[in-house]
C-alpha positions as CSV (number, residue, x, y, z in Angstrom):
1,X,2.1,-32.5,-11.6
2,X,-0.3,-29.8,-11.0
3,X,-0.5,-26.1,-12.5
4,X,-2.8,-23.4,-10.8
5,X,-3.1,-19.8,-12.8
6,X,-3.3,-16.3,-10.9
7,X,-4.3,-13.5,-12.4
8,X,-1.7,-10.6,-11.6
9,X,-3.9,-9.2,-8.5
10,X,-4.6,-12.3,-7.1
11,X,-0.7,-13.4,-7.5
12,X,0.6,-10.1,-6.0
13,X,-2.1,-10.2,-3.1
14,X,-1.0,-13.5,-2.9
15,X,2.5,-13.2,-2.1
16,X,2.2,-9.7,-0.3
17,X,0.3,-12.1,2.5
18,X,3.1,-14.4,2.4
19,X,5.4,-11.7,3.3
20,X,3.0,-10.1,5.7
21,X,3.2,-13.8,7.8
22,X,6.7,-14.1,7.5
23,X,7.2,-10.8,9.2
24,X,4.5,-11.5,11.9
25,X,6.2,-14.8,12.6
26,X,9.4,-13.4,12.9
27,X,8.6,-10.4,14.5
28,X,9.4,-8.1,11.9
29,X,8.1,-4.5,11.9
30,X,6.8,-2.9,8.8
31,X,7.9,0.5,8.2
32,X,5.4,3.1,9.2
33,X,6.8,5.3,5.9
34,X,7.0,4.3,2.9
35,X,8.3,5.8,-0.7
36,X,5.4,6.9,-3.2
37,X,6.3,4.4,-5.4
38,X,5.3,2.1,-2.4
39,X,2.4,3.9,-1.9
40,X,1.1,3.6,-5.9
41,X,1.7,0.2,-5.6
42,X,-0.7,-0.1,-2.3
43,X,-3.3,2.5,-3.5
44,X,-3.5,0.7,-6.9
45,X,-2.7,3.9,-8.9
46,X,-0.1,4.2,-11.8
47,X,-0.4,8.0,-11.5
48,X,2.1,10.4,-9.4
49,X,-0.8,13.3,-10.3
50,X,-3.3,11.0,-8.1
51,X,-0.9,10.2,-5.5
52,X,-0.7,14.4,-5.6
53,X,-4.0,14.7,-5.2
54,X,-4.6,12.1,-2.5
55,X,-1.9,14.2,-0.3
56,X,-3.2,17.8,-1.3
57,X,-7.0,17.1,-0.3
58,X,-5.9,15.3,2.8
59,X,-6.9,11.8,2.2
60,X,-3.8,10.0,3.1
61,X,-0.7,11.5,5.3
62,X,2.7,12.3,4.7
63,X,5.9,13.6,5.9
64,X,8.5,15.9,3.9
65,X,11.7,16.1,5.6
66,X,13.6,17.5,2.7
67,X,12.6,19.6,-0.2
68,X,12.3,16.6,-2.8
69,X,11.7,13.9,-0.6
70,X,8.3,12.6,0.3
71,X,7.2,10.0,2.3
72,X,3.7,8.2,2.8
73,X,2.2,6.6,6.6
74,X,1.2,2.9,5.9
75,X,-0.8,3.2,8.2
76,X,-3.2,6.1,6.8
77,X,-2.9,4.3,3.2
78,X,-4.3,1.2,5.0
79,X,-7.2,3.3,6.5
80,X,-8.2,4.9,3.2
81,X,-8.8,1.8,1.8
82,X,-10.6,0.6,4.6
83,X,-13.1,3.4,4.7
84,X,-13.5,2.9,0.9
85,X,-14.2,-0.9,1.1
86,X,-17.7,-1.8,0.3
87,X,-19.2,-4.6,2.3
88,X,-20.7,-7.7,0.5
89,X,-23.9,-9.3,1.3
C-alpha cells in the first residue's frame, strides 16, 4: 500500500480541482454570487475586516440584496487573484 502525504493547502487545492473537473464534466455551473465565508476561503483570509476592506476599496465586487446579506462575485475574486499572481521565470 502506498501512502501519499500532502500539506493542507495542497490537499484543499487538489479537492478544489477535482470538484471543478466534476462540475465541468457534468456541465454544472458555478455560483456567480458566493457567501462571505466562501469568499474568505477563496481569498485565503480569515478576517471579516479584511474582506470588508476589499469590498470598501473596490477590490472585489459585491451585491447586498438585503441589509444583512452580502454576496461576493466569484469572477471578481478570481480576477483579483490573477491580477496579483506572480509570474515565475
